[in-house]
DOGU-484836 format. One line per 10 residues: their letters; for each residue x negated, y, z of N, C-alpha, C, CB. Coordinates in Angstrom, 2 decimals. Glycine has a CB too. Layout:
<atoms>
A) X/Y/Z/X/Y/Z/X/Y/Z/X/Y/Z; ... $
</atoms>
This chain:
<atoms>
XXXXXXXXXX) 17.58/-31.42/30.44/16.64/-31.37/29.44/15.83/-29.99/29.46/17.36/-31.60/28.13; 14.50/-30.09/29.48/13.70/-28.92/29.61/13.87/-28.04/28.41/12.28/-29.27/29.80; 13.70/-26.68/28.66/13.95/-25.67/27.58/12.70/-25.73/26.70/14.20/-24.15/28.18; 12.94/-25.76/25.40/11.85/-25.72/24.41/11.44/-24.30/24.16/12.26/-26.39/23.09; 10.19/-24.02/24.41/9.70/-22.66/24.15/8.73/-22.56/22.95/9.00/-22.14/25.41; 8.97/-21.68/22.07/8.19/-21.42/20.92/7.03/-20.53/21.40/9.05/-20.76/19.78; 5.80/-21.14/21.66/4.72/-20.43/22.31/4.08/-19.39/21.37/3.68/-21.42/22.79; 4.02/-19.64/20.05/3.47/-18.61/19.18/4.44/-17.44/19.19/3.23/-19.13/17.72; 5.73/-17.59/19.12/6.65/-16.52/19.09/6.60/-15.79/20.45/8.07/-17.03/18.77; 6.49/-16.55/21.51/6.36/-15.90/22.85/5.09/-14.98/22.96/6.29/-17.02/23.96 $
XXXXXXXXXX) 4.01/-15.37/22.42/2.81/-14.57/22.43/3.08/-13.26/21.63/1.60/-15.37/21.82; 3.69/-13.40/20.48/4.02/-12.22/19.73/5.01/-11.28/20.45/4.56/-12.63/18.42; 5.88/-11.84/21.17/6.85/-10.98/21.98/6.10/-10.26/23.05/7.99/-11.84/22.65; 5.13/-10.89/23.66/4.32/-10.31/24.68/3.44/-9.24/24.03/3.47/-11.39/25.40; 2.93/-9.51/22.84/2.03/-8.51/22.09/2.85/-7.22/21.83/1.49/-9.14/20.66; 4.15/-7.40/21.35/4.95/-6.22/21.07/5.29/-5.47/22.34/6.22/-6.61/20.35; 5.52/-6.19/23.44/5.76/-5.53/24.66/4.57/-4.77/25.17/6.18/-6.49/25.65; 3.37/-5.31/25.00/2.13/-4.71/25.39/1.87/-3.36/24.61/0.98/-5.73/25.16; 2.18/-3.42/23.33/2.04/-2.20/22.54/3.00/-1.18/22.97/2.21/-2.46/21.09; 4.23/-1.58/23.41/5.29/-0.63/23.83/4.76/0.00/25.15/6.75/-1.37/24.03 $
XXXXXXXXXX) 4.11/-0.78/26.03/3.66/-0.25/27.34/2.48/0.78/27.00/3.16/-1.50/28.36; 1.60/0.41/26.12/0.47/1.27/25.76/0.95/2.58/25.16/-0.46/0.55/24.79; 2.06/2.58/24.34/2.64/3.75/23.78/3.17/4.65/24.86/3.71/3.39/22.83; 3.68/4.06/25.94/4.31/4.88/27.07/3.21/5.26/27.99/5.46/4.07/27.87; 2.33/4.36/28.37/1.41/4.59/29.58/-0.03/4.87/29.15/1.41/3.34/30.54; -0.38/4.61/27.90/-1.78/4.64/27.48/-2.46/3.39/27.91/-2.51/5.86/28.04; -3.64/3.12/27.34/-4.29/1.75/27.65/-4.62/1.57/29.09/-5.60/1.55/26.84; -5.01/2.73/29.81/-5.31/2.65/31.16/-4.16/2.21/32.06/-5.79/3.91/31.57; -2.99/2.69/31.71/-1.77/2.39/32.38/-1.14/1.02/32.04/-0.82/3.44/32.08; -1.62/0.43/31.02/-1.10/-0.86/30.58/-1.76/-2.05/31.33/-1.32/-1.00/29.09 $
XXXXXXXXXX) -1.47/-2.08/32.67/-2.01/-3.15/33.48/-1.13/-4.46/33.25/-2.04/-2.70/35.03; -1.75/-5.57/33.66/-1.04/-6.84/33.53/0.34/-6.76/34.33/-1.97/-8.04/34.09; 0.21/-6.14/35.60/1.37/-6.01/36.39/2.47/-5.18/35.73/1.01/-5.42/37.66; 2.05/-4.07/35.12/2.99/-3.16/34.45/3.62/-3.81/33.20/2.28/-1.85/34.06; 2.85/-4.59/32.45/3.37/-5.30/31.29/4.38/-6.34/31.78/2.20/-5.98/30.47; 4.02/-7.08/32.81/4.94/-8.08/33.29/6.21/-7.52/33.78/4.34/-8.86/34.34; 6.09/-6.37/34.53/7.32/-5.70/35.04/8.23/-5.23/33.86/6.92/-4.45/35.95; 7.65/-4.62/32.86/8.35/-4.12/31.70/9.13/-5.25/31.04/7.38/-3.49/30.71; 8.40/-6.54/31.03/9.00/-7.63/30.35/10.03/-8.40/31.23/7.91/-8.55/29.87; 10.03/-8.14/32.50/10.92/-8.83/33.38/10.51/-10.19/33.76/12.19/-8.90/32.79 $
XXXXXXXXXX) 9.23/-10.50/33.84/8.73/-11.79/34.20/7.54/-11.69/35.12/8.38/-12.57/32.99; 7.02/-12.72/35.55/5.94/-12.87/36.54/4.61/-12.67/35.86/5.99/-14.25/37.22; 3.63/-12.22/36.62/2.21/-12.13/36.05/1.80/-13.51/35.64/1.14/-11.55/37.12; 2.31/-14.59/36.37/1.89/-15.93/36.00/2.22/-16.30/34.51/2.56/-16.94/36.95; 3.37/-15.80/34.05/3.77/-16.02/32.66/2.68/-15.50/31.69/5.13/-15.31/32.38; 2.09/-14.24/31.95/1.09/-13.74/31.11/-0.17/-14.67/31.21/0.78/-12.27/31.48; -0.43/-15.08/32.45/-1.62/-15.96/32.57/-1.54/-17.18/31.85/-1.88/-16.29/33.91; -0.37/-17.67/31.60/-0.16/-18.91/30.83/-0.60/-18.76/29.33/1.34/-19.33/30.90; -0.48/-17.54/28.85/-0.76/-17.28/27.42/-2.09/-16.54/27.11/0.36/-16.48/26.86; -2.60/-15.74/28.16/-3.79/-15.01/28.02/-4.76/-15.10/29.10/-3.49/-13.71/27.83 $
XXXXXXXXXX) -5.99/-15.17/28.87/-7.03/-15.30/29.93/-7.08/-14.17/30.88/-8.38/-15.43/29.33; -6.98/-12.90/30.28/-7.04/-11.73/31.17/-6.50/-10.59/30.36/-8.52/-11.44/31.71; -6.51/-9.37/30.92/-6.04/-8.20/30.21/-6.77/-7.97/28.90/-6.17/-6.99/31.06; -7.97/-8.07/28.86/-8.77/-7.85/27.63/-8.32/-8.78/26.47/-10.29/-8.09/27.95; -8.10/-10.03/26.86/-7.54/-11.06/25.88/-6.19/-10.59/25.37/-7.38/-12.50/26.57; -5.35/-10.22/26.34/-3.97/-9.78/25.96/-3.92/-8.50/25.11/-3.15/-9.55/27.22; -4.75/-7.50/25.42/-4.81/-6.23/24.66/-5.41/-6.53/23.27/-5.68/-5.13/25.44; -6.42/-7.36/23.17/-7.00/-7.66/21.91/-6.08/-8.36/21.03/-8.20/-8.43/22.06; -5.32/-9.27/21.56/-4.32/-10.00/20.82/-3.22/-9.04/20.32/-3.72/-11.10/21.69; -2.73/-8.08/21.26/-1.75/-7.21/20.90/-2.19/-6.26/19.77/-1.33/-6.49/22.08 $
XXXXXXXXXX) -3.45/-5.80/19.76/-3.92/-4.97/18.62/-4.02/-5.79/17.33/-5.30/-4.33/18.95; -4.45/-7.09/17.44/-4.45/-7.87/16.23/-3.00/-8.01/15.68/-5.09/-9.26/16.50; -2.06/-8.22/16.52/-0.69/-8.38/16.13/-0.26/-7.10/15.46/0.21/-8.73/17.32; -0.52/-5.95/16.06/-0.17/-4.69/15.52/-0.74/-4.48/14.13/-0.63/-3.63/16.42; -1.96/-4.89/13.92/-2.72/-4.76/12.62/-2.00/-5.59/11.64/-4.23/-5.22/12.72; -1.61/-6.88/12.07/-0.98/-7.80/11.07/0.38/-7.11/10.66/-0.74/-9.34/11.70; 1.13/-6.53/11.57/2.39/-5.88/11.23/2.19/-4.77/10.30/3.10/-5.38/12.42; 1.17/-3.98/10.53/0.81/-2.85/9.65/0.59/-3.37/8.20/-0.49/-2.12/10.19; -0.18/-4.45/8.13/-0.57/-4.90/6.77/0.61/-5.60/6.08/-1.80/-5.87/6.84; 1.52/-6.12/6.83/2.72/-6.63/6.25/3.59/-5.54/5.71/3.46/-7.43/7.23 $
XXXXXXXXXX) 3.69/-4.45/6.38/4.40/-3.27/5.90/3.68/-2.66/4.77/4.57/-2.25/6.98; 2.38/-2.59/4.82/1.60/-2.11/3.64/1.79/-2.89/2.46/0.18/-2.08/3.91; 1.74/-4.20/2.55/1.95/-5.09/1.36/3.35/-4.88/0.70/1.79/-6.60/1.78; 4.36/-4.70/1.57/5.72/-4.45/1.10/5.85/-3.11/0.39/6.69/-4.51/2.25; 5.03/-2.10/0.93/5.11/-0.75/0.40/4.45/-0.63/-0.95/4.50/0.21/1.36; 3.42/-1.46/-1.21/2.73/-1.33/-2.55/3.34/-2.32/-3.53/1.17/-1.59/-2.42; 4.11/-3.25/-3.05/4.60/-4.35/-4.04/5.45/-3.73/-5.15/5.49/-5.48/-3.29; 6.11/-2.60/-4.95/6.99/-1.97/-5.94/6.18/-1.23/-6.99/7.97/-1.02/-5.27; 4.89/-0.91/-6.70/4.08/-0.06/-7.64/3.35/-0.91/-8.67/3.04/0.80/-6.84; 3.01/-0.27/-9.63/2.15/-0.96/-10.82/0.83/-1.28/-10.18/1.91/0.05/-12.21 $
XXXXXXXXXX) 0.34/-2.45/-10.65/-1.02/-2.92/-10.17/-2.01/-1.77/-10.56/-1.47/-4.39/-10.86; -3.11/-1.78/-9.83/-4.17/-0.78/-10.16/-3.98/0.59/-9.43/-4.19/-0.55/-11.71; -3.99/1.64/-10.20/-3.92/2.99/-9.66/-2.64/3.13/-8.87/-3.98/4.06/-10.80; -1.51/2.66/-9.41/-0.24/2.83/-8.74/-0.30/2.21/-7.34/0.89/2.20/-9.56; -0.85/1.00/-7.18/-0.94/0.37/-5.82/-1.94/1.01/-4.95/-1.29/-1.09/-5.93; -3.09/1.56/-5.55/-4.04/2.20/-4.83/-3.44/3.51/-4.18/-5.22/2.46/-5.71; -2.75/4.30/-5.00/-2.06/5.48/-4.53/-1.05/5.14/-3.45/-1.38/6.17/-5.66; -0.20/4.21/-3.73/0.89/3.78/-2.76/0.22/3.39/-1.39/1.74/2.50/-3.36; -0.92/2.66/-1.40/-1.58/2.18/-0.27/-2.09/3.38/0.64/-2.72/1.26/-0.73; -2.72/4.36/-0.10/-3.25/5.52/0.56/-2.16/6.38/1.16/-4.07/6.32/-0.39 $
XXXXXXXXXX) -1.04/6.52/0.40/0.02/7.33/0.92/0.71/6.64/2.10/1.01/7.64/-0.18; 0.80/5.28/2.14/1.40/4.58/3.24/0.60/4.83/4.47/1.52/3.10/2.96; -0.73/4.94/4.40/-1.57/5.02/5.61/-1.58/6.41/6.20/-2.98/4.60/5.30; -0.95/7.40/5.59/-0.84/8.74/6.29/0.44/8.61/7.08/-0.80/10.04/5.26; 0.66/9.53/8.18/1.69/9.26/9.09/3.08/9.22/8.58/1.61/10.18/10.09; 3.84/8.27/9.20/5.27/8.24/8.88/5.94/8.82/10.13/5.81/6.74/8.53; 7.33/8.93/10.28/7.92/9.49/11.44/7.56/8.90/12.74/9.28/9.44/11.32; 7.10/7.60/12.78/6.68/6.98/14.00/5.27/7.32/14.45/6.80/5.55/13.86; 4.55/8.14/13.57/3.07/8.28/13.70/2.60/8.81/15.06/2.56/9.20/12.62; 3.29/9.78/15.73/2.65/10.21/17.00/2.44/9.15/18.03/3.42/11.26/17.62 $
XXXXXXXXXX) 3.48/8.30/18.28/3.29/7.14/19.19/2.36/6.11/18.59/4.63/6.47/19.53; 2.50/5.88/17.27/1.62/4.89/16.63/0.15/5.37/16.72/2.04/4.66/15.13; -0.11/6.62/16.48/-1.47/7.21/16.64/-2.05/7.03/18.08/-1.42/8.74/16.29; -1.09/7.27/19.02/-1.61/7.13/20.38/-2.08/5.71/20.64/-0.54/7.53/21.40; -1.39/4.69/20.13/-1.86/3.31/20.35/-3.14/3.10/19.68/-0.86/2.29/19.88; -3.38/3.61/18.43/-4.63/3.45/17.79/-5.82/4.23/18.41/-4.48/3.83/16.41; -5.52/5.34/19.00/-6.56/6.14/19.75/-6.95/5.30/20.92/-6.02/7.58/20.23; -6.00/4.64/21.62/-6.34/3.69/22.69/-7.32/2.63/22.23/-5.10/3.03/23.21; -7.03/2.07/21.03/-7.88/1.05/20.53/-9.36/1.66/20.24/-7.21/0.43/19.23; -9.40/2.71/19.58/-10.61/3.34/19.39/-11.45/3.58/20.62/-10.37/4.52/18.76 $
XXXXXXXXXX) -10.81/4.06/21.62/-11.52/4.37/22.91/-11.94/3.02/23.53/-10.57/5.21/23.96; -11.03/2.05/23.52/-11.39/0.73/24.05/-12.49/0.06/23.28/-10.20/-0.15/24.05; -12.57/0.25/21.96/-13.57/-0.45/21.16/-14.97/0.05/21.44/-13.27/-0.29/19.69; -15.06/1.30/21.99/-16.37/1.86/22.36/-16.97/1.12/23.56/-16.23/3.37/22.67; -16.09/0.52/24.39/-16.53/-0.08/25.62/-16.37/-1.56/25.68/-15.83/0.53/26.73; -15.53/-2.12/24.82/-15.11/-3.51/24.98/-15.42/-4.28/23.70/-13.60/-3.60/25.32; -16.36/-5.25/23.71/-16.71/-5.99/22.47/-15.52/-6.65/21.85/-17.76/-7.03/22.73; -14.58/-7.14/22.57/-13.44/-7.84/22.01/-12.65/-6.82/21.22/-12.56/-8.53/23.11; -12.43/-5.66/21.70/-11.68/-4.61/20.96/-12.46/-4.09/19.82/-11.31/-3.45/21.86; -13.76/-4.04/20.00/-14.65/-3.53/18.90/-14.50/-4.50/17.78/-16.19/-3.39/19.34 $
XXXXXXXXXX) -14.38/-5.81/17.96/-14.27/-6.77/16.88/-12.92/-6.62/16.20/-14.48/-8.19/17.40; -11.85/-6.44/17.02/-10.48/-6.21/16.41/-10.57/-4.95/15.47/-9.34/-5.97/17.60; -11.13/-3.85/15.97/-11.24/-2.63/15.27/-12.05/-2.85/13.92/-11.92/-1.57/16.21; -13.16/-3.59/14.03/-13.99/-3.89/12.86/-13.30/-4.75/11.85/-15.24/-4.55/13.27; -12.55/-5.73/12.35/-11.75/-6.64/11.48/-10.69/-5.85/10.73/-11.07/-7.78/12.34; -10.01/-5.01/11.44/-8.91/-4.14/10.85/-9.54/-3.32/9.68/-8.25/-3.13/11.99; -10.62/-2.63/9.95/-11.11/-1.73/8.90/-11.75/-2.52/7.81/-12.10/-0.69/9.46; -12.35/-3.64/8.03/-12.85/-4.53/6.96/-11.71/-4.92/6.08/-13.53/-5.79/7.53; -10.52/-5.32/6.68/-9.37/-5.77/5.94/-8.80/-4.60/5.09/-8.30/-6.32/6.92; -8.78/-3.38/5.66/-8.30/-2.21/4.95/-9.28/-1.86/3.71/-8.18/-0.99/5.98 $
XXXXXXXXXX) -10.51/-2.01/4.00/-11.48/-1.70/2.85/-11.33/-2.81/1.76/-13.06/-1.64/3.40; -11.11/-4.04/2.11/-10.85/-5.01/1.10/-9.60/-4.73/0.28/-10.76/-6.34/1.73; -8.56/-4.22/1.00/-7.38/-3.91/0.32/-7.65/-2.81/-0.74/-6.32/-3.50/1.32; -8.30/-1.66/-0.29/-8.58/-0.61/-1.16/-9.48/-1.04/-2.32/-9.19/0.48/-0.41; -10.50/-1.86/-2.06/-11.34/-2.38/-3.08/-10.59/-3.18/-4.12/-12.38/-3.20/-2.48; -9.69/-3.96/-3.66/-8.91/-4.74/-4.65/-8.18/-3.87/-5.62/-7.93/-5.64/-3.97; -7.42/-2.91/-5.14/-6.68/-2.03/-5.97/-7.51/-1.14/-6.85/-5.83/-1.23/-5.16; -8.70/-0.65/-6.24/-9.55/0.20/-7.00/-10.21/-0.60/-8.09/-10.58/0.86/-6.12; -10.63/-1.85/-7.80/-11.23/-2.63/-8.90/-10.22/-2.89/-10.07/-11.75/-4.00/-8.33; -8.94/-3.16/-9.72/-7.96/-3.35/-10.68/-7.74/-2.09/-11.52/-6.73/-3.77/-10.02 $
XXXXXXXXXX) -7.75/-0.94/-10.92/-7.61/0.31/-11.61/-8.73/0.54/-12.52/-7.49/1.43/-10.68; -9.97/0.12/-12.18/-11.12/0.24/-13.09/-10.95/-0.68/-14.25/-12.42/-0.06/-12.37; -10.55/-1.93/-14.02/-10.33/-2.90/-15.05/-9.31/-2.39/-16.05/-9.89/-4.22/-14.45; -8.33/-1.71/-15.53/-7.26/-1.21/-16.41/-7.56/0.03/-17.14/-6.07/-0.99/-15.65; -8.73/0.58/-16.86/-9.17/1.77/-17.49/-8.46/3.09/-16.92/-8.93/1.63/-18.99; -7.83/2.94/-15.67/-7.20/4.11/-15.06/-8.09/5.02/-14.21/-6.12/3.65/-14.23; -9.30/4.41/-13.85/-10.25/5.02/-13.07/-11.63/4.81/-13.58/-10.14/4.57/-11.74; -12.46/5.79/-13.71/-13.86/5.56/-14.24/-14.56/4.66/-13.32/-14.67/6.88/-14.40; -15.44/3.81/-13.87/-16.22/2.84/-13.03/-17.21/3.67/-12.13/-17.05/1.78/-13.97; -17.00/3.57/-10.86/-18.00/4.34/-9.93/-19.37/3.77/-9.94/-17.53/4.34/-8.44 $
XXXXXXXXXX) -20.34/4.64/-9.57/-21.72/4.09/-9.47/-21.80/3.02/-8.34/-22.76/5.27/-9.18; -21.12/3.27/-7.28/-21.12/2.47/-6.12/-19.66/2.24/-5.59/-22.00/3.14/-5.05; -19.12/1.11/-5.98/-17.69/0.84/-5.56/-17.51/0.89/-4.10/-17.22/-0.51/-6.04; -18.45/0.36/-3.35/-18.36/0.35/-1.91/-18.31/1.68/-1.28/-19.46/-0.36/-1.35; -19.16/2.58/-1.84/-19.15/4.01/-1.29/-17.85/4.70/-1.65/-20.36/4.87/-1.86; -17.25/4.44/-2.77/-15.98/5.06/-3.06/-14.93/4.62/-2.10/-15.54/4.75/-4.46; -14.93/3.32/-1.85/-13.98/2.72/-0.86/-14.13/3.32/0.52/-14.19/1.20/-0.77; -15.42/3.44/0.95/-15.65/4.11/2.26/-15.16/5.57/2.29/-17.16/4.07/2.58; -15.35/6.36/1.18/-14.87/7.67/1.23/-13.38/7.79/1.27/-15.39/8.39/0.14; -12.68/6.87/0.48/-11.24/6.85/0.52/-10.71/6.53/1.93/-10.72/5.84/-0.48 $
XXXXXXXXXX) -11.33/5.54/2.57/-10.94/5.16/3.84/-11.13/6.24/4.83/-11.64/3.98/4.24; -12.28/6.93/4.79/-12.54/8.03/5.72/-11.62/9.25/5.50/-14.00/8.47/5.59; -11.34/9.45/4.16/-10.45/10.53/3.85/-9.10/10.38/4.35/-10.39/10.74/2.48; -8.60/9.18/4.24/-7.23/8.89/4.74/-7.17/9.04/6.32/-6.80/7.40/4.30; -8.25/8.58/7.03/-8.31/8.76/8.42/-8.20/10.16/8.73/-9.52/8.21/8.98; -8.90/11.02/8.06/-8.90/12.48/8.36/-7.53/13.10/8.10/-9.96/13.21/7.51; -6.88/12.77/7.00/-5.55/13.32/6.72/-4.51/12.80/7.86/-5.08/12.84/5.22; -4.66/11.51/8.21/-3.81/10.86/9.23/-3.97/11.60/10.53/-4.17/9.35/9.41; -5.19/11.87/11.03/-5.38/12.53/12.27/-4.86/13.95/12.29/-6.78/12.53/12.61; -5.26/14.73/11.22/-4.83/16.07/11.08/-3.34/16.19/11.05/-5.40/16.66/9.88 $
XXXXXXXXXX) -2.69/15.36/10.28/-1.19/15.47/10.13/-0.49/15.03/11.42/-0.68/14.58/8.91; -1.13/14.14/12.21/-0.52/13.73/13.44/-0.47/14.84/14.35/-1.23/12.59/14.05; -1.59/15.57/14.46/-1.68/16.74/15.42/-1.02/17.99/14.95/-3.10/17.07/15.71; -0.95/18.16/13.62/-0.36/19.33/13.03/0.65/19.00/11.91/-1.45/20.21/12.49; 1.68/18.38/12.32/2.70/17.86/11.30/3.33/19.00/10.50/3.84/17.06/12.02; 3.49/20.17/11.09/4.17/21.20/10.33/3.18/21.82/9.27/4.74/22.30/11.32; 1.95/21.81/9.51/0.97/22.22/8.56/0.78/21.29/7.35/-0.30/22.37/9.24; 0.97/19.98/7.68/0.73/18.95/6.78/1.94/18.05/6.66/-0.45/18.21/7.19; 3.11/18.56/6.11/4.30/17.81/5.86/4.11/16.78/4.81/5.38/18.70/5.49; 5.05/15.88/4.62/4.81/14.79/3.64/4.40/15.19/2.27/6.00/13.99/3.51 $
XXXXXXXXXX) 5.03/16.26/1.70/4.59/16.67/0.37/3.20/17.11/0.26/5.40/17.72/-0.10; 2.75/17.85/1.30/1.31/18.36/1.36/0.39/17.11/1.48/1.08/19.40/2.63; 0.77/16.14/2.35/-0.08/14.97/2.45/-0.27/14.19/1.10/0.51/14.05/3.48; 0.92/14.02/0.38/0.80/13.40/-0.95/-0.11/14.16/-1.92/2.16/13.25/-1.56; -0.05/15.52/-1.83/-0.87/16.35/-2.64/-2.33/16.21/-2.29/-0.43/17.75/-2.53; -2.66/16.08/-1.00/-4.03/15.86/-0.57/-4.52/14.49/-1.00/-4.14/16.01/0.95; -3.68/13.44/-0.92/-4.07/12.14/-1.44/-4.44/12.24/-2.92/-2.93/11.12/-1.23; -3.59/12.93/-3.66/-3.88/13.08/-5.21/-5.20/13.78/-5.40/-2.72/13.95/-5.98; -5.44/14.87/-4.59/-6.72/15.57/-4.73/-7.91/14.66/-4.30/-6.71/16.89/-3.89; -7.72/13.91/-3.33/-8.82/13.08/-2.86/-9.11/11.98/-3.90/-8.48/12.46/-1.46 $
XXXXXXXX) -8.13/11.42/-4.53/-8.36/10.38/-5.60/-9.04/11.12/-6.83/-6.92/9.64/-6.05; -8.74/12.38/-7.09/-9.35/13.01/-8.21/-10.79/13.28/-7.86/-8.61/14.30/-8.61; -11.11/13.72/-6.58/-12.47/14.08/-6.23/-13.39/12.94/-5.95/-12.47/14.92/-5.08; -12.79/11.86/-5.41/-13.61/10.74/-4.92/-13.67/9.68/-6.07/-12.99/10.09/-3.55; -12.55/9.40/-6.67/-12.48/8.25/-7.62/-12.43/8.73/-9.04/-11.26/7.36/-7.33; -12.39/10.02/-9.29/-12.39/10.55/-10.62/-11.09/10.37/-11.38/-13.46/9.94/-11.36; -9.97/10.25/-10.60/-8.65/10.06/-11.26/-8.26/11.37/-11.90/-7.54/9.60/-10.23; -7.85/11.23/-13.16/-7.41/12.47/-13.91/-5.96/12.75/-13.76/-7.71/12.36/-15.40 $
</atoms>
């Protein structure tokens, strides 16, 4: 009797493997051959699931984004709706202990997105999803009277997103200068300056 293969799960396993190779080798070193070797299977197996390397890497980044948002949803679920969840979401997005390798994978995505339309779409979709997440929590905080109504909600969301990227990058490269307590303080100051949180 032939072995039954869960193809969706297999694609996710290959995505996780691809992310692991990118963490170790960078996106340039994550060749189809290297990924197949790391997984202990033939290049033909990858060809069964993905058209080419671009298709594989784009899928891997979408998978990684989905994992990030699952973790984000779990992280904010314990907080009060509105400002509590907005603050929890922003704090979640600054580096965790896994950040240096995680950051390396995202830098690979940013670099690839400048040259590759498929990766540019993955990058754009990720940030659009993140902005929707912020907008939802910010809108709820406004409805609850926790945050003053901004003149332009979209601009406030953009500034919060950009601010978190800045804290994330700085603390990845200088973790001793920006330890967890300092990062939380910066998030609080950003909320006060950008969203008018008292």
